[in-house]
ZATIDREN-326077 format. One record per residue (C-alpha): x, y, z; residue in three letters; residue number from 1. Coordinates in steps of 0.1 Angstrom, whole numbers, plus 5000, padded with zeros to 4 digits. Layout:
BEGIN
<pt X="X" Y="Y" Z="Z" code="ALA" pos="NUM"/>
...
end
This chain:
BEGIN
<pt X="5000" Y="5000" Z="5000" code="MET" pos="1"/>
<pt X="5014" Y="5034" Z="4992" code="PRO" pos="2"/>
<pt X="5026" Y="5056" Z="5021" code="VAL" pos="3"/>
<pt X="5009" Y="5086" Z="5007" code="LEU" pos="4"/>
<pt X="4974" Y="5089" Z="4993" code="LYS" pos="5"/>
<pt X="4962" Y="5124" Z="5003" code="SER" pos="6"/>
<pt X="4979" Y="5155" Z="5016" code="VAL" pos="7"/>
<pt X="4962" Y="5187" Z="5029" code="LEU" pos="8"/>
<pt X="4983" Y="5219" Z="5026" code="LEU" pos="9"/>
<pt X="4972" Y="5248" Z="5047" code="ALA" pos="10"/>
<pt X="4984" Y="5283" Z="5035" code="GLY" pos="11"/>
<pt X="4965" Y="5314" Z="5028" code="GLY" pos="12"/>
<pt X="4962" Y="5352" Z="5030" code="GLY" pos="13"/>
<pt X="4994" Y="5363" Z="5014" code="THR" pos="14"/>
<pt X="5017" Y="5351" Z="4986" code="ALA" pos="15"/>
<pt X="5043" Y="5343" Z="5013" code="GLY" pos="16"/>
<pt X="5020" Y="5316" Z="5025" code="HIS" pos="17"/>
<pt X="5003" Y="5305" Z="4994" code="VAL" pos="18"/>
<pt X="5033" Y="5302" Z="4970" code="GLU" pos="19"/>
<pt X="5053" Y="5279" Z="4992" code="PRO" pos="20"/>
<pt X="5023" Y="5257" Z="4996" code="ALA" pos="21"/>
<pt X="5018" Y="5256" Z="4959" code="LEU" pos="22"/>
<pt X="5055" Y="5248" Z="4954" code="ALA" pos="23"/>
<pt X="5052" Y="5218" Z="4977" code="VAL" pos="24"/>
<pt X="5021" Y="5207" Z="4959" code="ALA" pos="25"/>
<pt X="5040" Y="5207" Z="4926" code="ASP" pos="26"/>
<pt X="5068" Y="5187" Z="4941" code="ALA" pos="27"/>
<pt X="5044" Y="5162" Z="4956" code="LEU" pos="28"/>
<pt X="5027" Y="5159" Z="4922" code="ARG" pos="29"/>
<pt X="5061" Y="5154" Z="4905" code="ALA" pos="30"/>
<pt X="5073" Y="5128" Z="4929" code="THR" pos="31"/>
<pt X="5041" Y="5110" Z="4939" code="HIS" pos="32"/>
<pt X="5018" Y="5113" Z="4908" code="PRO" pos="33"/>
<pt X="4990" Y="5094" Z="4924" code="ARG" pos="34"/>
<pt X="4987" Y="5114" Z="4956" code="VAL" pos="35"/>
<pt X="4957" Y="5137" Z="4960" code="GLU" pos="36"/>
<pt X="4968" Y="5172" Z="4969" code="VAL" pos="37"/>
<pt X="4943" Y="5197" Z="4983" code="THR" pos="38"/>
<pt X="4949" Y="5232" Z="4996" code="LEU" pos="39"/>
<pt X="4931" Y="5247" Z="5026" code="LEU" pos="40"/>
<pt X="4926" Y="5285" Z="5026" code="GLY" pos="41"/>
<pt X="4899" Y="5311" Z="5027" code="THR" pos="42"/>
<pt X="4873" Y="5323" Z="5002" code="ALA" pos="43"/>
<pt X="4887" Y="5358" Z="5002" code="THR" pos="44"/>
<pt X="4925" Y="5356" Z="5003" code="GLY" pos="45"/>
<pt X="4949" Y="5354" Z="4974" code="LEU" pos="46"/>
<pt X="4947" Y="5317" Z="4974" code="GLU" pos="47"/>
<pt X="4910" Y="5319" Z="4961" code="ALA" pos="48"/>
<pt X="4926" Y="5331" Z="4928" code="ARG" pos="49"/>
<pt X="4959" Y="5314" Z="4927" code="LEU" pos="50"/>
<pt X="4951" Y="5279" Z="4938" code="VAL" pos="51"/>
<pt X="4925" Y="5271" Z="4911" code="PRO" pos="52"/>
<pt X="4946" Y="5288" Z="4885" code="ALA" pos="53"/>
<pt X="4974" Y="5263" Z="4893" code="ARG" pos="54"/>
<pt X="4950" Y="5233" Z="4890" code="GLY" pos="55"/>
<pt X="4945" Y="5224" Z="4926" code="TYR" pos="56"/>
<pt X="4913" Y="5220" Z="4946" code="PRO" pos="57"/>
<pt X="4908" Y="5245" Z="4974" code="LEU" pos="58"/>
<pt X="4887" Y="5240" Z="5005" code="MET" pos="59"/>
<pt X="4881" Y="5269" Z="5028" code="THR" pos="60"/>
<pt X="4878" Y="5278" Z="5065" code="VAL" pos="61"/>
<pt X="4865" Y="5311" Z="5079" code="PRO" pos="62"/>
<pt X="4891" Y="5338" Z="5083" code="ARG" pos="63"/>
<pt X="4902" Y="5342" Z="5119" code="VAL" pos="64"/>
<pt X="4931" Y="5367" Z="5122" code="PRO" pos="65"/>
<pt X="4949" Y="5367" Z="5156" code="LEU" pos="66"/>
<pt X="4953" Y="5402" Z="5170" code="PRO" pos="67"/>
<pt X="4989" Y="5410" Z="5178" code="ARG" pos="68"/>
<pt X="4979" Y="5432" Z="5208" code="ARG" pos="69"/>
<pt X="4951" Y="5428" Z="5233" code="PRO" pos="70"/>
<pt X="4919" Y="5444" Z="5219" code="THR" pos="71"/>
<pt X="4882" Y="5439" Z="5223" code="PRO" pos="72"/>
<pt X="4883" Y="5417" Z="5191" code="SER" pos="73"/>
<pt X="4904" Y="5393" Z="5210" code="LEU" pos="74"/>
<pt X="4873" Y="5382" Z="5230" code="LEU" pos="75"/>
<pt X="4856" Y="5370" Z="5198" code="THR" pos="76"/>
<pt X="4886" Y="5348" Z="5187" code="VAL" pos="77"/>
<pt X="4877" Y="5316" Z="5206" code="PRO" pos="78"/>
<pt X="4842" Y="5313" Z="5191" code="GLY" pos="79"/>
<pt X="4853" Y="5321" Z="5156" code="ARG" pos="80"/>
<pt X="4883" Y="5298" Z="5159" code="LEU" pos="81"/>
<pt X="4861" Y="5270" Z="5169" code="ALA" pos="82"/>
<pt X="4841" Y="5273" Z="5138" code="GLY" pos="83"/>
<pt X="4874" Y="5274" Z="5117" code="ALA" pos="84"/>
<pt X="4887" Y="5243" Z="5135" code="VAL" pos="85"/>
<pt X="4853" Y="5225" Z="5126" code="ARG" pos="86"/>
<pt X="4857" Y="5235" Z="5089" code="ALA" pos="87"/>
<pt X="4894" Y="5223" Z="5089" code="ALA" pos="88"/>
<pt X="4883" Y="5190" Z="5105" code="GLY" pos="89"/>
<pt X="4857" Y="5185" Z="5078" code="GLN" pos="90"/>
<pt X="4884" Y="5191" Z="5051" code="ALA" pos="91"/>
<pt X="4907" Y="5166" Z="5067" code="ILE" pos="92"/>
<pt X="4879" Y="5139" Z="5068" code="GLU" pos="93"/>
<pt X="4866" Y="5147" Z="5033" code="GLN" pos="94"/>
<pt X="4901" Y="5144" Z="5018" code="THR" pos="95"/>
<pt X="4911" Y="5115" Z="5041" code="CYS" pos="96"/>
<pt X="4944" Y="5134" Z="5045" code="ALA" pos="97"/>
<pt X="4974" Y="5113" Z="5056" code="ASP" pos="98"/>
<pt X="4993" Y="5144" Z="5066" code="VAL" pos="99"/>
<pt X="4984" Y="5182" Z="5072" code="VAL" pos="100"/>
<pt X="5011" Y="5206" Z="5062" code="VAL" pos="101"/>
<pt X="5010" Y="5242" Z="5075" code="GLY" pos="102"/>
<pt X="5028" Y="5272" Z="5062" code="PHE" pos="103"/>
<pt X="5018" Y="5297" Z="5090" code="GLY" pos="104"/>
<pt X="4992" Y="5324" Z="5091" code="GLY" pos="105"/>
<pt X="4957" Y="5322" Z="5103" code="TYR" pos="106"/>
<pt X="4947" Y="5293" Z="5080" code="VAL" pos="107"/>
<pt X="4973" Y="5271" Z="5097" code="SER" pos="108"/>
<pt X="4960" Y="5274" Z="5133" code="VAL" pos="109"/>
<pt X="4927" Y="5256" Z="5128" code="PRO" pos="110"/>
<pt X="4944" Y="5231" Z="5105" code="ALA" pos="111"/>
<pt X="4969" Y="5221" Z="5133" code="TYR" pos="112"/>
<pt X="4943" Y="5219" Z="5159" code="LEU" pos="113"/>
<pt X="4919" Y="5198" Z="5138" code="ALA" pos="114"/>
<pt X="4947" Y="5175" Z="5127" code="ALA" pos="115"/>
<pt X="4959" Y="5170" Z="5163" code="ARG" pos="116"/>
<pt X="4924" Y="5160" Z="5174" code="ARG" pos="117"/>
<pt X="4922" Y="5133" Z="5146" code="ARG" pos="118"/>
<pt X="4956" Y="5119" Z="5151" code="GLY" pos="119"/>
<pt X="4968" Y="5131" Z="5117" code="VAL" pos="120"/>
<pt X="5005" Y="5140" Z="5115" code="PRO" pos="121"/>
<pt X="5014" Y="5176" Z="5111" code="VAL" pos="122"/>
<pt X="5043" Y="5191" Z="5091" code="VAL" pos="123"/>
<pt X="5052" Y="5228" Z="5098" code="VAL" pos="124"/>
<pt X="5071" Y="5250" Z="5074" code="HIS" pos="125"/>
<pt X="5083" Y="5284" Z="5087" code="GLU" pos="126"/>
<pt X="5095" Y="5308" Z="5060" code="ALA" pos="127"/>
<pt X="5108" Y="5337" Z="5083" code="ASN" pos="128"/>
<pt X="5137" Y="5339" Z="5107" code="PRO" pos="129"/>
<pt X="5113" Y="5348" Z="5135" code="VAL" pos="130"/>
<pt X="5083" Y="5324" Z="5136" code="PRO" pos="131"/>
<pt X="5048" Y="5337" Z="5138" code="GLY" pos="132"/>
<pt X="5021" Y="5327" Z="5164" code="VAL" pos="133"/>
<pt X="5006" Y="5300" Z="5142" code="ALA" pos="134"/>
<pt X="5039" Y="5281" Z="5137" code="ASN" pos="135"/>
<pt X="5050" Y="5285" Z="5172" code="ARG" pos="136"/>
<pt X="5018" Y="5266" Z="5181" code="LEU" pos="137"/>
<pt X="5022" Y="5241" Z="5153" code="GLY" pos="138"/>
<pt X="5058" Y="5233" Z="5163" code="ALA" pos="139"/>
<pt X="5046" Y="5222" Z="5198" code="ARG" pos="140"/>
<pt X="5023" Y="5196" Z="5181" code="LEU" pos="141"/>
<pt X="5048" Y="5178" Z="5159" code="THR" pos="142"/>
<pt X="5084" Y="5168" Z="5154" code="SER" pos="143"/>
<pt X="5083" Y="5176" Z="5118" code="PHE" pos="144"/>
<pt X="5094" Y="5212" Z="5115" code="VAL" pos="145"/>
<pt X="5111" Y="5228" Z="5084" code="ALA" pos="146"/>
<pt X="5127" Y="5262" Z="5086" code="VAL" pos="147"/>
<pt X="5143" Y="5285" Z="5061" code="SER" pos="148"/>
<pt X="5170" Y="5301" Z="5082" code="TYR" pos="149"/>
<pt X="5195" Y="5283" Z="5105" code="PRO" pos="150"/>
<pt X="5188" Y="5303" Z="5136" code="ASP" pos="151"/>
<pt X="5149" Y="5302" Z="5135" code="THR" pos="152"/>
<pt X="5139" Y="5295" Z="5171" code="PRO" pos="153"/>
<pt X="5117" Y="5264" Z="5167" code="LEU" pos="154"/>
<pt X="5124" Y="5232" Z="5186" code="PRO" pos="155"/>
<pt X="5137" Y="5203" Z="5164" code="GLY" pos="156"/>
<pt X="5137" Y="5222" Z="5133" code="ALA" pos="157"/>
<pt X="5153" Y="5210" Z="5101" code="ARG" pos="158"/>
<pt X="5167" Y="5235" Z="5077" code="LEU" pos="159"/>
<pt X="5152" Y="5232" Z="5042" code="THR" pos="160"/>
<pt X="5149" Y="5267" Z="5028" code="GLY" pos="161"/>
<pt X="5117" Y="5281" Z="5012" code="ILE" pos="162"/>
<pt X="5100" Y="5259" Z="4987" code="PRO" pos="163"/>
<pt X="5098" Y="5275" Z="4952" code="LEU" pos="164"/>
<pt X="5078" Y="5265" Z="4921" code="ARG" pos="165"/>
<pt X="5094" Y="5249" Z="4891" code="PRO" pos="166"/>
<pt X="5088" Y="5281" Z="4870" code="ALA" pos="167"/>
<pt X="5112" Y="5299" Z="4894" code="ILE" pos="168"/>
<pt X="5138" Y="5272" Z="4896" code="LEU" pos="169"/>
<pt X="5140" Y="5266" Z="4858" code="THR" pos="170"/>
<pt X="5136" Y="5303" Z="4847" code="LEU" pos="171"/>
<pt X="5156" Y="5313" Z="4816" code="ASP" pos="172"/>
<pt X="5172" Y="5347" Z="4821" code="ARG" pos="173"/>
<pt X="5193" Y="5346" Z="4790" code="SER" pos="174"/>
<pt X="5194" Y="5378" Z="4768" code="PRO" pos="175"/>
<pt X="5169" Y="5363" Z="4744" code="ALA" pos="176"/>
<pt X="5145" Y="5354" Z="4771" code="ALA" pos="177"/>
<pt X="5149" Y="5388" Z="4787" code="ALA" pos="178"/>
<pt X="5141" Y="5405" Z="4753" code="ARG" pos="179"/>
<pt X="5110" Y="5384" Z="4748" code="ALA" pos="180"/>
<pt X="5097" Y="5391" Z="4783" code="ALA" pos="181"/>
<pt X="5102" Y="5428" Z="4779" code="ARG" pos="182"/>
<pt X="5083" Y="5429" Z="4746" code="VAL" pos="183"/>
<pt X="5054" Y="5409" Z="4764" code="ALA" pos="184"/>
<pt X="5051" Y="5438" Z="4789" code="TYR" pos="185"/>
<pt X="5052" Y="5465" Z="4763" code="GLY" pos="186"/>
<pt X="5088" Y="5475" Z="4771" code="LEU" pos="187"/>
<pt X="5118" Y="5481" Z="4749" code="ASP" pos="188"/>
<pt X="5135" Y="5447" Z="4743" code="PRO" pos="189"/>
<pt X="5170" Y="5462" Z="4745" code="ASP" pos="190"/>
<pt X="5170" Y="5487" Z="4774" code="ARG" pos="191"/>
<pt X="5181" Y="5480" Z="4809" code="ARG" pos="192"/>
<pt X="5151" Y="5473" Z="4830" code="THR" pos="193"/>
<pt X="5143" Y="5480" Z="4867" code="LEU" pos="194"/>
<pt X="5115" Y="5459" Z="4882" code="LEU" pos="195"/>
<pt X="5097" Y="5475" Z="4911" code="VAL" pos="196"/>
<pt X="5072" Y="5458" Z="4934" code="PHE" pos="197"/>
<pt X="5062" Y="5458" Z="4970" code="GLY" pos="198"/>
<pt X="5044" Y="5425" Z="4976" code="GLY" pos="199"/>
<pt X="5008" Y="5416" Z="4966" code="SER" pos="200"/>
<pt X="4994" Y="5449" Z="4980" code="GLN" pos="201"/>
<pt X="5021" Y="5472" Z="4968" code="GLY" pos="202"/>
<pt X="5043" Y="5494" Z="4990" code="ALA" pos="203"/>
<pt X="5034" Y="5531" Z="4994" code="ARG" pos="204"/>
<pt X="5069" Y="5543" Z="5003" code="ARG" pos="205"/>
<pt X="5084" Y="5525" Z="4972" code="ILE" pos="206"/>
<pt X="5056" Y="5538" Z="4950" code="ASN" pos="207"/>
<pt X="5061" Y="5574" Z="4961" code="GLU" pos="208"/>
<pt X="5099" Y="5574" Z="4958" code="VAL" pos="209"/>
<pt X="5097" Y="5558" Z="4923" code="MET" pos="210"/>
<pt X="5072" Y="5584" Z="4911" code="VAL" pos="211"/>
<pt X="5095" Y="5611" Z="4923" code="ALA" pos="212"/>
<pt X="5125" Y="5594" Z="4907" code="ALA" pos="213"/>
<pt X="5108" Y="5584" Z="4874" code="ALA" pos="214"/>
<pt X="5123" Y="5613" Z="4854" code="GLY" pos="215"/>
<pt X="5158" Y="5607" Z="4866" code="THR" pos="216"/>
<pt X="5157" Y="5569" Z="4861" code="VAL" pos="217"/>
<pt X="5141" Y="5570" Z="4827" code="THR" pos="218"/>
<pt X="5164" Y="5600" Z="4817" code="GLY" pos="219"/>
<pt X="5193" Y="5577" Z="4823" code="ALA" pos="220"/>
<pt X="5179" Y="5553" Z="4797" code="GLY" pos="221"/>
<pt X="5165" Y="5528" Z="4822" code="VAL" pos="222"/>
<pt X="5129" Y="5515" Z="4817" code="GLN" pos="223"/>
<pt X="5107" Y="5504" Z="4846" code="VAL" pos="224"/>
<pt X="5081" Y="5477" Z="4852" code="LEU" pos="225"/>
<pt X="5063" Y="5487" Z="4883" code="HIS" pos="226"/>
<pt X="5037" Y="5465" Z="4902" code="ALA" pos="227"/>
<pt X="5022" Y="5492" Z="4924" code="ALA" pos="228"/>
<pt X="4993" Y="5473" Z="4940" code="GLY" pos="229"/>
<pt X="4956" Y="5472" Z="4930" code="ALA" pos="230"/>
<pt X="4947" Y="5502" Z="4952" code="ARG" pos="231"/>
<pt X="4977" Y="5523" Z="4942" code="ASN" pos="232"/>
<pt X="4982" Y="5517" Z="4904" code="ALA" pos="233"/>
<pt X="4960" Y="5545" Z="4894" code="GLY" pos="234"/>
<pt X="4976" Y="5570" Z="4917" code="GLU" pos="235"/>
<pt X="5011" Y="5560" Z="4905" code="VAL" pos="236"/>
<pt X="5002" Y="5562" Z="4869" code="THR" pos="237"/>
<pt X="4986" Y="5597" Z="4874" code="ALA" pos="238"/>
<pt X="5016" Y="5609" Z="4893" code="GLY" pos="239"/>
<pt X="5042" Y="5601" Z="4866" code="LEU" pos="240"/>
<pt X="5055" Y="5632" Z="4848" code="PRO" pos="241"/>
<pt X="5049" Y="5635" Z="4811" code="ALA" pos="242"/>
<pt X="5077" Y="5631" Z="4785" code="GLY" pos="243"/>
<pt X="5097" Y="5603" Z="4803" code="LEU" pos="244"/>
<pt X="5129" Y="5593" Z="4787" code="GLY" pos="245"/>
<pt X="5122" Y="5555" Z="4786" code="ALA" pos="246"/>
<pt X="5091" Y="5533" Z="4790" code="PRO" pos="247"/>
<pt X="5075" Y="5532" Z="4824" code="TYR" pos="248"/>
<pt X="5049" Y="5504" Z="4826" code="VAL" pos="249"/>
<pt X="5026" Y="5503" Z="4857" code="VAL" pos="250"/>
<pt X="5006" Y="5472" Z="4866" code="ARG" pos="251"/>
<pt X="4983" Y="5467" Z="4897" code="PRO" pos="252"/>
<pt X="4998" Y="5432" Z="4902" code="TYR" pos="253"/>
<pt X="5021" Y="5408" Z="4884" code="LEU" pos="254"/>
<pt X="5004" Y="5374" Z="4881" code="ASP" pos="255"/>
<pt X="5035" Y="5359" Z="4863" code="ASP" pos="256"/>
<pt X="5064" Y="5369" Z="4884" code="MET" pos="257"/>
<pt X="5088" Y="5346" Z="4866" code="PRO" pos="258"/>
<pt X="5084" Y="5365" Z="4834" code="SER" pos="259"/>
<pt X="5089" Y="5398" Z="4853" code="ALA" pos="260"/>
<pt X="5121" Y="5385" Z="4868" code="TYR" pos="261"/>
<pt X="5132" Y="5374" Z="4833" code="ALA" pos="262"/>
<pt X="5126" Y="5409" Z="4819" code="ALA" pos="263"/>
<pt X="5146" Y="5427" Z="4847" code="ALA" pos="264"/>
<pt X="5182" Y="5435" Z="4852" code="ASP" pos="265"/>
<pt X="5177" Y="5447" Z="4889" code="LEU" pos="266"/>
<pt X="5148" Y="5449" Z="4913" code="ALA" pos="267"/>
<pt X="5136" Y="5474" Z="4940" code="LEU" pos="268"/>
<pt X="5113" Y="5456" Z="4964" code="CYS" pos="269"/>
<pt X="5103" Y="5447" Z="4999" code="ARG" pos="270"/>
<pt X="5122" Y="5418" Z="5015" code="SER" pos="271"/>
<pt X="5096" Y="5392" Z="5024" code="GLY" pos="272"/>
<pt X="5109" Y="5357" Z="5028" code="ALA" pos="273"/>
<pt X="5094" Y="5345" Z="4995" code="LEU" pos="274"/>
<pt X="5107" Y="5375" Z="4976" code="THR" pos="275"/>
<pt X="5143" Y="5370" Z="4989" code="CYS" pos="276"/>
<pt X="5142" Y="5333" Z="4981" code="ALA" pos="277"/>
<pt X="5128" Y="5338" Z="4946" code="GLU" pos="278"/>
<pt X="5153" Y="5366" Z="4936" code="LEU" pos="279"/>
<pt X="5182" Y="5344" Z="4950" code="ALA" pos="280"/>
<pt X="5170" Y="5314" Z="4930" code="ALA" pos="281"/>
<pt X="5168" Y="5333" Z="4897" code="VAL" pos="282"/>
<pt X="5200" Y="5353" Z="4903" code="GLY" pos="283"/>
<pt X="5183" Y="5387" Z="4901" code="LEU" pos="284"/>
<pt X="5201" Y="5414" Z="4921" code="PRO" pos="285"/>
<pt X="5179" Y="5437" Z="4942" code="ALA" pos="286"/>
<pt X="5177" Y="5468" Z="4964" code="GLY" pos="287"/>
<pt X="5158" Y="5455" Z="4994" code="TYR" pos="288"/>
<pt X="5136" Y="5479" Z="5014" code="VAL" pos="289"/>
<pt X="5124" Y="5461" Z="5046" code="PRO" pos="290"/>
<pt X="5091" Y="5469" Z="5061" code="LEU" pos="291"/>
<pt X="5097" Y="5494" Z="5089" code="PRO" pos="292"/>
<pt X="5071" Y="5476" Z="5111" code="HIS" pos="293"/>
<pt X="5070" Y="5443" Z="5129" code="GLY" pos="294"/>
<pt X="5099" Y="5425" Z="5145" code="ASN" pos="295"/>
<pt X="5125" Y="5433" Z="5119" code="GLY" pos="296"/>
<pt X="5122" Y="5399" Z="5102" code="GLU" pos="297"/>
<pt X="5122" Y="5415" Z="5067" code="GLN" pos="298"/>
<pt X="5156" Y="5429" Z="5074" code="ARG" pos="299"/>
<pt X="5168" Y="5395" Z="5085" code="ARG" pos="300"/>
<pt X="5153" Y="5379" Z="5054" code="ASN" pos="301"/>
<pt X="5175" Y="5399" Z="5031" code="ALA" pos="302"/>
<pt X="5208" Y="5398" Z="5051" code="LEU" pos="303"/>
<pt X="5221" Y="5364" Z="5037" code="PRO" pos="304"/>
<pt X="5219" Y="5376" Z="5001" code="THR" pos="305"/>
<pt X="5231" Y="5411" Z="5009" code="VAL" pos="306"/>
<pt X="5261" Y="5396" Z="5029" code="ALA" pos="307"/>
<pt X="5269" Y="5374" Z="4998" code="ALA" pos="308"/>
<pt X="5270" Y="5404" Z="4976" code="GLY" pos="309"/>
<pt X="5238" Y="5397" Z="4958" code="GLY" pos="310"/>
<pt X="5218" Y="5428" Z="4969" code="GLY" pos="311"/>
<pt X="5217" Y="5462" Z="4986" code="LEU" pos="312"/>
<pt X="5198" Y="5470" Z="5018" code="LEU" pos="313"/>
<pt X="5182" Y="5503" Z="5025" code="VAL" pos="314"/>
<pt X="5160" Y="5512" Z="5054" code="GLU" pos="315"/>
<pt X="5125" Y="5525" Z="5045" code="ASP" pos="316"/>
<pt X="5131" Y="5559" Z="5059" code="SER" pos="317"/>
<pt X="5164" Y="5562" Z="5039" code="ARG" pos="318"/>
<pt X="5148" Y="5552" Z="5006" code="LEU" pos="319"/>
<pt X="5148" Y="5585" Z="4986" code="THR" pos="320"/>
<pt X="5150" Y="5595" Z="4949" code="PRO" pos="321"/>
<pt X="5186" Y="5604" Z="4957" code="GLY" pos="322"/>
<pt X="5194" Y="5568" Z="4968" code="TRP" pos="323"/>
<pt X="5177" Y="5554" Z="4938" code="VAL" pos="324"/>
<pt X="5200" Y="5576" Z="4916" code="GLU" pos="325"/>
<pt X="5232" Y="5571" Z="4935" code="SER" pos="326"/>
<pt X="5228" Y="5534" Z="4943" code="GLU" pos="327"/>
<pt X="5205" Y="5516" Z="4918" code="LEU" pos="328"/>
<pt X="5214" Y="5536" Z="4887" code="LEU" pos="329"/>
<pt X="5251" Y="5532" Z="4895" code="THR" pos="330"/>
<pt X="5246" Y="5493" Z="4895" code="VAL" pos="331"/>
<pt X="5225" Y="5494" Z="4864" code="LEU" pos="332"/>
<pt X="5252" Y="5513" Z="4846" code="GLY" pos="333"/>
<pt X="5278" Y="5487" Z="4854" code="ASP" pos="334"/>
<pt X="5274" Y="5453" Z="4836" code="PRO" pos="335"/>
<pt X="5303" Y="5438" Z="4854" code="GLY" pos="336"/>
<pt X="5288" Y="5446" Z="4888" code="ARG" pos="337"/>
<pt X="5254" Y="5434" Z="4878" code="LEU" pos="338"/>
<pt X="5269" Y="5401" Z="4867" code="ALA" pos="339"/>
<pt X="5289" Y="5397" Z="4899" code="ALA" pos="340"/>
<pt X="5258" Y="5405" Z="4921" code="MET" pos="341"/>
<pt X="5237" Y="5380" Z="4901" code="SER" pos="342"/>
<pt X="5263" Y="5352" Z="4907" code="LYS" pos="343"/>
<pt X="5264" Y="5360" Z="4943" code="ALA" pos="344"/>
<pt X="5226" Y="5360" Z="4947" code="ALA" pos="345"/>
<pt X="5224" Y="5325" Z="4932" code="VAL" pos="346"/>
<pt X="5250" Y="5313" Z="4956" code="GLY" pos="347"/>
<pt X="5226" Y="5320" Z="4986" code="SER" pos="348"/>
<pt X="5197" Y="5300" Z="4971" code="ALA" pos="349"/>
<pt X="5183" Y="5267" Z="4983" code="ARG" pos="350"/>
<pt X="5167" Y="5252" Z="4952" code="PRO" pos="351"/>
<pt X="5159" Y="5217" Z="4967" code="ASP" pos="352"/>
<pt X="5137" Y="5231" Z="4996" code="ALA" pos="353"/>
<pt X="5104" Y="5217" Z="4982" code="ALA" pos="354"/>
<pt X="5119" Y="5181" Z="4978" code="ASP" pos="355"/>
<pt X="5132" Y="5182" Z="5013" code="ARG" pos="356"/>
<pt X="5097" Y="5191" Z="5026" code="ILE" pos="357"/>
<pt X="5082" Y="5163" Z="5006" code="VAL" pos="358"/>
<pt X="5106" Y="5140" Z="5024" code="ASP" pos="359"/>
<pt X="5094" Y="5152" Z="5058" code="LEU" pos="360"/>
<pt X="5058" Y="5146" Z="5045" code="ILE" pos="361"/>
<pt X="5066" Y="5110" Z="5036" code="VAL" pos="362"/>
<pt X="5083" Y="5104" Z="5069" code="GLU" pos="363"/>
<pt X="5053" Y="5118" Z="5088" code="ALA" pos="364"/>
<pt X="5029" Y="5096" Z="5067" code="ALA" pos="365"/>
<pt X="5050" Y="5065" Z="5076" code="GLN" pos="366"/>
<pt X="5042" Y="5072" Z="5112" code="ILE" pos="367"/>
<pt X="5005" Y="5075" Z="5105" code="ARG" pos="368"/>
<pt X="5006" Y="5041" Z="5087" code="ARG" pos="369"/>
<pt X="5020" Y="5025" Z="5118" code="ARG" pos="370"/>
<pt X="4994" Y="5043" Z="5139" code="SER" pos="371"/>
<pt X="4962" Y="5046" Z="5120" code="PRO" pos="372"/>
<pt X="4940" Y="5078" Z="5127" code="PRO" pos="373"/>
<pt X="4910" Y="5077" Z="5148" code="ARG" pos="374"/>
<pt X="4885" Y="5089" Z="5121" code="HIS" pos="375"/>
<pt X="4870" Y="5064" Z="5098" code="ALA" pos="376"/>
<pt X="4893" Y="5046" Z="5073" code="ALA" pos="377"/>
<pt X="4889" Y="5047" Z="5036" code="ARG" pos="378"/>
end
């Protein structure tokens, strides 16, 4: 009897949770073609669009964000969480999941709790150097914990890196591929290209600075592909000065990030864990602008690549049009430095992360086979 028949992957809300889950789904499908792979998310998160588009079934739970600070809404969490746990339990039973894999965020908490109640093994993947509430809980319920940074403080963790989809790992960034990608975005096929993005929602600081720097950047002959966020794209477009010296293409969101990476010579972006892992894997140098809020995890995400020489780091408050001109345009004007940074970025990547997590899933499933779950068998 095969060890693996069904796996439930819990990840939702942001690309940082959804994309690693989809990368593991792809790796499972490649190595275990008969396994049933289902994703657990919400009806309103990014997963509602991305998961079906990638050909996987999506089951949903109610969205129950956990407040970071004591507020009146904290009192409503237990009741709402109970409903989410019930929904997660139904998903486990309907899919007959052998293993539940969580990637953090509010979707993972009910999945972890529902799996524990049913005796279904749990695998946890933490993308950030500092784990969130969900994965701190999940790590207490399992011995199968994967992390992306060697100093992540979770007990018994195994270093795997961040799982990336095949489209990233096999991306062609040759000159011919770059020209084709630029044409597809309405850009000049032969100009140096700066890719600007701030995560799935955009980044206001990056948007404002790039609007102010647009004249200088394009005047230097550099064209821009800018994902400004769905709420901000119109404002960015309206703010651009007339008569720019090179193409400046604004998009609300980039559904096909691999093609955007292929088009670019350099990126300006936030430093979410997934972003840092993808840019390292494809060898695209970047200027990283960590979010100024939270526990400083975004700065720590970028440090390995920056220390290797594959990127630049600038604090949010220090990102100015002057920095863009003195730092990014200097790099873009030096082909030798760009090539060296690209090589250094690739050296910090972990391309086998998804396969390592699949190995953990198989190991967890073997334990389940030796100790059958309490809910009804197939």
